[in-house]
C-alpha positions in Angstrom: -2.4 -66.8 2.8 -1.2 -63.7 4.6 -1.3 -63.9 8.4 -0.5 -61.1 10.9 0.3 -62.1 14.5 0.4 -59.4 17.2 2.2 -59.8 20.5 5.4 -60.8 18.6 7.6 -61.1 21.7 5.1 -63.5 23.4 5.3 -67.2 23.8 2.3 -68.0 21.6 3.2 -65.6 18.8 6.8 -66.8 18.4 5.8 -70.5 18.4 2.9 -69.9 16.0 5.1 -68.0 13.6 7.6 -70.8 13.6 4.8 -73.4 13.0 3.0 -71.7 10.1 5.8 -69.9 8.3 6.2 -72.5 5.6 2.5 -72.6 5.0 1.6 -68.9 5.1 3.2 -65.5 4.6 3.7 -64.5 8.2 4.1 -61.0 9.7 5.0 -60.7 13.4 4.1 -57.4 15.0 5.7 -56.3 18.3 6.0 -53.2 20.3 9.6 -54.0 21.2 12.4 -55.0 19.0 12.7 -58.8 18.7 15.2 -61.2 17.1 14.7 -62.1 13.5 13.0 -65.4 12.5 13.8 -66.8 9.1 11.0 -66.4 6.5 9.0 -64.1 8.9 8.4 -60.4 8.4 8.7 -58.4 11.6 7.1 -55.0 12.3 8.1 -53.0 15.3 5.4 -50.5 16.1 3.3 -49.2 19.1 0.2 -49.3 16.9 -0.8 -51.0 13.7 -2.2 -48.7 11.0 -4.5 -49.6 8.1 -1.6 -49.8 5.7 -0.2 -52.7 7.8 -3.5 -54.6 7.4 -4.3 -54.0 3.8 -2.8 -57.3 2.4 -3.6 -59.5 5.4 -6.1 -62.3 5.2 -6.0 -63.3 8.9 -5.1 -61.4 12.2 -4.2 -63.5 15.3 -4.3 -61.1 18.2 -2.1 -62.6 21.0 -0.9 -59.2 22.3 -2.0 -58.7 25.9 -0.9 -56.9 29.1 0.0 -59.3 31.9 -1.8 -59.6 35.3 0.1 -56.8 36.9 -0.2 -54.5 34.0 -4.0 -55.1 33.8 -4.3 -53.6 37.3 -3.1 -50.3 35.9 -6.3 -48.6 34.6 -4.4 -46.5 32.0 -2.6 -49.6 30.5 -5.9 -51.6 30.5 -7.9 -48.8 28.8 -5.2 -48.2 26.2 -5.1 -51.9 25.4 -8.8 -52.1 25.0 -8.9 -49.0 22.8 -6.0 -50.2 20.6 -7.7 -53.6 20.2 -11.0 -52.1 19.2 -9.2 -49.9 16.6 -7.3 -52.9 15.3 -10.7 -54.8 14.9 -12.3 -51.8 13.1 -9.3 -51.4 10.8 -9.5 -55.1 10.0 -13.1 -54.7 8.9 -12.2 -51.6 6.9 -9.3 -53.5 5.2 -11.4 -56.5 4.4 -9.5 -58.9 6.6 -11.3 -62.2 6.4 -10.7 -63.6 9.9 -9.8 -62.4 13.4 -8.6 -64.8 16.1 -8.3 -63.6 19.6 -6.4 -65.5 22.3 -8.5 -65.2 25.4 -8.2 -67.1 28.7 -10.1 -69.7 30.8 -9.6 -67.2 33.6 -12.9 -65.7 32.6 -14.5 -68.7 34.5 -12.7 -67.5 37.7 -9.2 -67.7 39.0 -10.1 -70.7 41.2 -12.9 -72.7 39.5 -14.8 -75.1 41.8 -17.1 -76.8 39.2 -16.9 -78.6 35.9 -16.9 -76.1 33.0 -17.9 -76.0 29.3 -18.2 -73.2 26.8 -21.8 -72.7 28.1 -20.8 -72.2 31.7 -21.4 -68.9 33.4 -18.4 -66.6 33.9 -16.8 -65.4 37.1 -14.8 -62.2 36.4 -12.8 -61.8 39.6 -9.7 -59.8 38.4 -8.8 -57.2 35.9 -7.0 -59.6 33.6 -10.1 -61.7 33.0 -12.1 -58.4 32.7 -10.0 -57.3 29.8 -10.4 -60.6 28.0 -14.1 -60.6 28.5 -14.5 -57.0 27.2 -12.7 -57.9 24.0 -14.8 -61.0 23.6 -17.9 -58.9 24.1 -16.8 -56.4 21.4 -16.1 -59.2 18.9 -19.6 -60.6 19.5 -21.0 -57.1 19.2 -19.6 -56.7 15.7 -20.4 -60.2 14.6 -22.8 -58.9 11.9 -19.9 -57.5 10.0 -18.0 -59.4 7.2 -15.2 -60.1 9.6 -15.3 -63.8 10.8 -14.0 -63.9 14.4 -13.5 -66.2 17.3 -12.1 -66.1 20.8 -10.0 -69.0 22.0 -10.1 -69.3 25.8 -6.7 -70.9 26.6 -5.9 -72.6 29.9 -2.4 -72.9 31.5 -0.1 -73.2 28.6 3.6 -74.1 29.0 6.5 -74.7 26.6 9.8 -73.3 25.3 9.9 -69.9 23.7 11.3 -69.2 20.2 12.6 -65.8 21.2 14.9 -65.0 24.1 12.9 -61.7 24.5 9.8 -63.7 25.5 8.6 -62.6 28.9 7.0 -66.0 29.8 9.0 -67.2 32.8 6.4 -66.3 35.4 4.2 -69.1 34.2 4.4 -71.8 36.8 5.9 -74.7 34.8 8.3 -72.5 33.0 9.3 -70.7 36.1 9.9 -74.0 37.8 12.0 -75.4 34.9 14.2 -72.3 34.8 14.7 -72.3 38.6 15.6 -76.0 38.5 18.6 -75.3 36.4 19.7 -72.2 38.1 19.2 -73.2 41.8 18.8 -77.1 41.6 15.5 -76.7 43.4 12.0 -75.4 42.7 10.5 -73.3 45.5 6.7 -72.7 45.5 4.9 -70.1 47.6 1.9 -72.6 47.7 1.4 -76.1 48.9 1.0 -77.3 45.3 -2.4 -78.7 46.0 -4.2 -76.4 43.6 -5.7 -78.0 40.4 -4.9 -76.5 37.0 -5.6 -77.5 33.4 -2.1 -77.6 31.9 -1.8 -77.7 28.1 1.3 -77.9 26.0 1.9 -74.8 23.8 2.4 -77.2 20.9 -1.3 -78.2 21.4 -2.4 -74.5 21.6 -0.5 -73.8 18.3 -2.0 -76.8 16.6 -5.5 -75.6 17.6 -4.9 -72.0 16.3 -3.6 -73.4 13.0 -6.8 -75.5 12.8 -8.8 -72.3 13.2 -6.7 -70.6 10.6 -8.0 -73.2 8.1 -11.5 -73.4 9.5 -14.6 -71.8 8.0 -16.4 -69.4 10.4 -19.2 -68.5 8.0 -19.1 -64.8 9.1 -20.1 -65.4 12.6 -18.5 -65.1 16.0 -17.4 -68.2 17.8 -15.9 -69.0 21.2 -14.1 -72.2 22.3 -12.1 -73.4 25.3 -8.6 -74.6 24.4 -7.8 -77.0 27.2 -6.4 -80.5 27.8 -9.7 -81.5 29.3 -8.0 -82.7 32.5 -6.8 -81.0 35.6 -3.7 -81.9 37.7 -2.4 -80.8 41.0 0.5 -78.3 40.5 2.8 -80.4 42.6 2.1 -83.4 40.5 3.1 -81.8 37.2 6.2 -80.3 38.9 7.2 -83.7 40.2 6.8 -85.0 36.6 9.1 -82.2 35.5 11.7 -83.2 38.0 11.5 -86.8 36.9 12.0 -85.8 33.3 15.0 -83.7 34.2 16.6 -86.7 36.0 15.8 -89.0 33.0 17.3 -86.6 30.5 20.3 -85.2 32.5 20.6 -87.3 35.7 20.2 -84.0 37.5 18.7 -84.1 41.0 16.2 -81.3 41.7 14.3 -80.6 45.0 10.7 -79.5 45.2 10.1 -77.1 48.1 6.4 -76.4 49.0 4.9 -74.1 51.6 3.4 -75.5 54.8 -0.1 -74.3 53.9 -2.9 -76.7 54.6 -5.4 -75.2 52.1 -7.4 -77.7 50.0 -8.7 -77.0 46.6 -11.6 -78.6 44.7 -11.0 -80.7 41.6 -12.7 -79.5 38.4 -12.5 -79.9 34.6 -12.6 -77.4 31.8 -14.0 -79.3 28.8 -14.0 -78.0 25.2 -16.1 -78.5 22.1 -13.2 -78.4 19.6 -14.1 -81.8 18.1 -17.4 -80.3 16.8 -15.4 -78.0 14.5 -12.5 -80.5 13.7 -10.1 -78.3 15.6 -9.2 -80.6 18.5 -5.4 -80.9 19.0 -3.2 -83.8 20.1 -1.9 -83.6 23.7 1.6 -84.8 24.5 2.8 -83.4 27.9 6.1 -85.2 28.1 7.2 -84.1 24.6 6.6 -80.4 25.4 8.2 -80.8 28.9 11.3 -82.4 27.4 11.7 -79.6 24.9 11.3 -77.0 27.6 13.9 -78.9 29.8 16.4 -78.9 26.9 15.9 -75.2 26.3 16.5 -74.4 30.0 19.5 -76.7 30.2 21.0 -74.9 27.2 20.3 -71.4 28.4 20.3 -71.5 32.2 22.6 -74.3 33.2 
């Protein structure tokens, strides 16, 4: 099976390529030059042409502008246009399956209710708007021979495969890196906000399950979540505990003095219905992230 992964310098793309490279012929596409990965073909290009897709069975579209980039109208419109062209070329080249990594942010940046795949959306920023527009386009072309799905991923965290990965603004990863550089973790919030944290290993396992799943030429959408929310300060205190257990290193957590309270919520998923539910092991992923940061940022 031939699998093309876009967004090659990203966290998900690198970990996914590493995970499936012994089961599939993997091509990793990136706009910027990235380090080689054994048994993985790498394409460096600003845009993928039809010739790049002719031999592919599956495209996994993880490429995406970040929050700040999405606020730039030109960047946002270019990404949407390039993605639509990629989907159209995939149909033309008889690609069997298209998997898009969306985000649970489409339910709102601060959910205040329990959520399922059937819940109404709350598009309150340009990042979630971009994700929703691509989801809409995939649903619009669902009558084609291209089987497609959108995976709405919650707050993933984990170690990157590539040093080029620009993933260190994500809260758990930022905190782990800062712990080894400064011996403390400083948050601009009071840490009371709830988030659904999911190990990247669980995200990768889910995507691999969808690689092997049968879509029956229809569009599908699923949440990829742990199913449980946790206060940010709680997961960071667990991170600090794990750092001490592994390296006897003392790290201080510094929170803001804000008194804001946040509602608890859950984002559930229906992955069991399609046999794509992953295992969840937070400490295993956190330990691997800690070891990566200790090696690279001590």
